[in-house]
C-alpha positions as CSV (number, residue, x, y, z in Angstrom):
1,M,0.0,0.0,0.0
2,V,1.4,3.4,-1.0
3,L,0.4,5.1,2.2
4,V,2.2,2.6,4.4
5,Q,5.3,2.9,2.3
6,A,5.2,6.7,2.3
7,L,4.7,6.8,6.0
8,S,7.5,4.3,6.7
9,Y,10.0,6.6,4.9
10,T,8.5,9.7,6.4
11,A,9.3,8.3,9.8
12,L,13.0,9.1,8.9
13,A,12.0,12.8,8.9
14,V,10.0,12.5,12.1
15,V,13.0,11.0,13.9
16,A,15.2,13.6,12.3
17,A,13.1,16.4,13.7
18,L,13.3,15.0,17.2
19,V,17.0,14.4,16.9
20,G,17.4,18.0,15.8
21,G,15.4,19.1,18.8
22,V,17.6,17.1,21.2
23,I,20.8,18.5,19.6
24,A,19.5,22.0,20.0
25,I,18.7,21.5,23.7
26,Y,21.8,19.7,24.8
27,Y,24.4,20.5,22.2
28,P,23.3,23.7,20.5
29,P,25.5,24.3,17.4
30,G,27.5,27.5,17.0
31,P,26.9,29.9,14.1
32,Q,29.6,28.2,11.9
33,M,28.3,24.7,12.6
34,E,24.8,25.9,11.8
35,S,26.0,27.4,8.5
36,N,27.7,24.1,7.7
37,I,24.4,22.2,8.3
38,Q,22.5,24.7,6.1
39,H,24.9,24.3,3.3
40,F,24.8,20.5,3.4
41,A,20.9,20.6,3.6
42,A,20.8,23.0,0.6
43,G,22.9,20.7,-1.5
44,V,20.7,17.7,-0.6
45,V,17.5,19.5,-1.4
46,I,18.7,20.9,-4.8
47,A,19.9,17.4,-5.8
48,A,16.5,15.9,-4.9
49,V,14.8,18.5,-7.0
50,A,17.2,18.2,-9.9
51,A,17.4,14.4,-9.9
52,E,13.8,13.5,-9.1
53,L,11.2,16.2,-9.4
54,L,12.3,18.2,-12.5
55,P,12.7,15.0,-14.7
56,D,9.2,13.9,-13.6
57,I,7.6,17.2,-14.7
58,H,9.8,17.7,-17.8
59,G,7.5,15.9,-20.2
60,R,4.3,17.5,-18.8
61,A,2.3,20.3,-20.5
62,P,4.3,23.6,-20.2
63,Q,1.3,25.6,-19.1
64,V,0.6,23.1,-16.3
65,V,4.2,23.3,-15.1
66,V,4.2,27.1,-15.2
67,L,1.0,27.1,-13.2
68,G,2.4,24.8,-10.5
69,F,5.6,26.8,-10.3
70,A,3.7,30.1,-10.0
71,I,1.5,28.8,-7.3
72,G,4.5,27.5,-5.4
73,V,6.4,30.8,-5.6
74,V,3.4,32.9,-4.6
75,T,2.6,30.5,-1.7
76,M,6.2,30.7,-0.4
77,L,6.3,34.5,-0.7
78,G,3.0,34.6,1.2
79,I,4.3,32.4,4.0
80,H,7.4,34.6,4.2
81,Q,5.3,37.8,4.4
82,L,3.1,36.2,7.1
83,S,6.2,35.4,9.1
84,K,7.4,39.0,8.8
85,T,4.0,40.4,9.8
86,I,3.8,38.2,12.9
87,E,7.3,39.2,14.0
88,K,6.6,42.9,13.3
89,R,3.4,42.9,15.3
90,D,5.0,41.0,18.2
91,I,2.3,38.4,18.2
92,G,2.5,35.4,20.5
93,G,3.4,36.7,23.9
94,Q,6.6,35.0,25.2
95,F,6.8,33.2,21.8
96,A,6.8,36.4,19.8
97,G,10.3,36.0,18.7
98,A,9.8,32.4,17.5
99,A,6.1,32.7,16.3
100,G,6.9,33.7,12.8
101,L,9.5,30.9,12.3
102,L,7.3,28.3,14.0
103,I,4.3,29.1,11.8
104,T,6.4,29.2,8.7
105,V,8.0,25.8,9.4
106,S,4.6,24.3,10.4
107,I,3.1,25.3,7.0
108,D,6.3,24.0,5.3
109,M,5.9,20.7,7.1
110,L,2.4,20.2,5.7
111,I,3.6,21.2,2.2
112,D,6.5,18.8,2.4
113,G,4.3,16.0,3.6
114,V,1.9,16.4,0.7
115,L,4.9,16.5,-1.7
116,I,6.3,13.2,-0.2
117,G,2.8,11.6,-0.5
118,V,2.3,12.7,-4.1
119,S,5.9,11.7,-5.0
120,F,5.2,8.1,-3.8
121,L,1.9,8.1,-5.8
122,D,3.7,9.2,-9.0
123,N,6.8,7.1,-8.6
124,P,7.9,5.3,-5.4
125,D,11.6,5.6,-6.2
126,T,11.2,9.4,-6.4
127,G,9.2,9.4,-3.2
128,I,12.1,7.6,-1.4
129,I,14.7,10.1,-2.5
130,I,12.5,13.1,-1.7
131,A,11.7,11.6,1.8
132,I,15.4,11.1,2.6
133,A,16.3,14.6,1.3
134,L,13.5,16.2,3.3
135,A,14.6,14.3,6.4
136,I,17.9,16.1,6.3
137,E,16.1,19.4,5.9
138,V,13.8,18.6,8.8
139,L,16.8,17.8,11.0
140,F,17.9,21.4,10.6
141,L,14.4,22.8,11.0
142,G,14.1,20.8,14.3
143,V,17.3,22.5,15.5
144,A,16.1,26.0,14.3
145,G,12.7,25.6,15.9
146,V,14.0,24.7,19.3
147,I,16.8,27.4,19.3
148,A,14.2,30.0,18.6
149,L,12.2,29.2,21.8
150,P,12.6,31.1,25.1
151,Q,15.6,29.7,27.0
152,D,13.7,29.2,30.2
153,M,11.4,26.6,28.7
154,G,11.8,23.0,29.9
155,A,13.3,20.3,27.7
156,V,10.0,18.4,27.4
157,Q,8.2,21.6,26.3
158,K,10.8,22.4,23.8
159,L,10.7,18.8,22.3
160,A,6.9,19.4,21.8
161,V,7.9,21.7,18.8
162,P,9.8,19.1,16.7
163,T,7.1,16.6,17.7
164,I,4.4,18.8,16.2
165,F,6.6,19.3,13.1
166,G,6.7,15.5,12.7
167,L,2.9,15.2,13.2
168,L,2.2,17.9,10.6
169,L,4.5,16.1,8.1
170,V,2.7,12.8,8.7
171,S,-0.7,14.6,8.3
172,G,0.5,16.1,5.0
173,V,1.6,12.7,3.7
174,T,-1.6,11.0,4.8
175,G,-3.8,13.7,3.4
176,G,-1.9,13.9,0.1
177,V,-2.1,10.1,-0.5
178,L,-5.7,9.7,0.5
179,A,-6.9,12.7,-1.4
180,L,-5.0,12.1,-4.6
181,D,-4.7,8.3,-4.8
182,G,-5.9,7.3,-8.3
183,V,-5.5,10.9,-9.6
184,T,-3.3,11.3,-12.7
185,G,-2.4,13.9,-15.2
186,A,-2.5,17.7,-14.6
187,P,-3.2,17.7,-10.8
188,I,-0.2,15.6,-10.0
189,A,2.0,17.6,-12.4
190,I,0.9,20.9,-10.7
191,I,1.7,19.6,-7.3
192,L,5.1,18.3,-8.4
193,A,5.9,21.7,-10.0
194,F,4.6,23.4,-6.9
195,G,6.8,21.3,-4.7
196,S,9.8,22.0,-6.9
197,A,9.3,25.7,-6.7
198,A,8.7,25.5,-2.9
199,L,11.9,23.5,-2.3
200,L,14.0,25.8,-4.6
201,Y,12.6,28.8,-2.7
202,L,13.6,27.1,0.6
203,V,17.2,26.7,-0.6
204,T,17.7,30.1,-2.2
205,E,15.7,32.3,0.1
206,E,16.0,30.5,3.4
207,L,18.8,28.0,3.9
208,L,21.5,29.8,1.9
209,V,20.4,33.3,2.9
210,K,20.7,32.4,6.6
211,A,23.9,30.4,6.0
212,G,25.4,33.6,4.3
213,K,25.1,35.5,7.6
214,V,28.3,33.6,8.6
215,P,31.5,34.1,6.6
216,E,31.9,31.4,3.9
217,T,34.6,28.8,4.6
218,P,36.0,26.0,2.4
219,V,34.3,23.5,4.6
220,S,30.8,25.0,4.3
221,T,31.2,25.3,0.5
222,T,32.4,21.7,0.3
223,L,29.5,20.5,2.4
224,F,27.1,21.9,-0.1
225,F,28.6,19.8,-2.9
226,V,28.9,16.8,-0.6
227,G,25.2,17.0,0.2
228,F,24.4,17.3,-3.5
229,L,26.6,14.4,-4.5
230,A,25.3,12.2,-1.8
231,I,21.7,12.4,-3.0
232,F,22.7,12.3,-6.6
233,L,24.7,9.1,-6.1
234,L,21.9,7.6,-4.0
235,D,19.5,8.3,-7.0
236,M,22.0,6.7,-9.4
237,L,22.5,3.6,-7.2
238,H,18.8,3.1,-6.3
């Protein structure tokens, strides 16, 4: 059953979110280490898009692909603006500083979940690569989400954040598979194009922008290509 297979690989991302939360609580990374992780995750996500999603939509109708990309870009820009508005208006009480990030990541988790589910429906091999790539992304997001929380919160309360991220991811996978099982053609192409745009936005406007706040080093640059090559080789060998 597609749903069982999709959820079994999504479990990697759920565990990764919790591992990221534990790391952030007990071994918080410094700015340079955080930048290294962001570079590695960026390489992984770009490789997944280039090796799996783009080839799958290459033969689709151009207008369908353009529509999916446009929806993806507009959606991600809207989420970014929502985050900025929340931070500017100081919404969320003691969580004001983290509210924008947490809401943005939560929406991203749902989108990523739907993308994993649809990828498994379209091509299980693609779904596996996307799930692995997103697990690495979610590891970083688990770290970022916990670091953003007030320092006086308890460990259990902090771990509730990556737990919620994991549940949202699972909800996205489940909803995507159940709603779109048996659907073919344009709807699937639109979602795959949407997902490609969303992931490329994540890399160019989130991961690399934040990583760029720390001076580049040969190690961080190398890790970008290591991440890319790791997923590309996994795709070749799979």
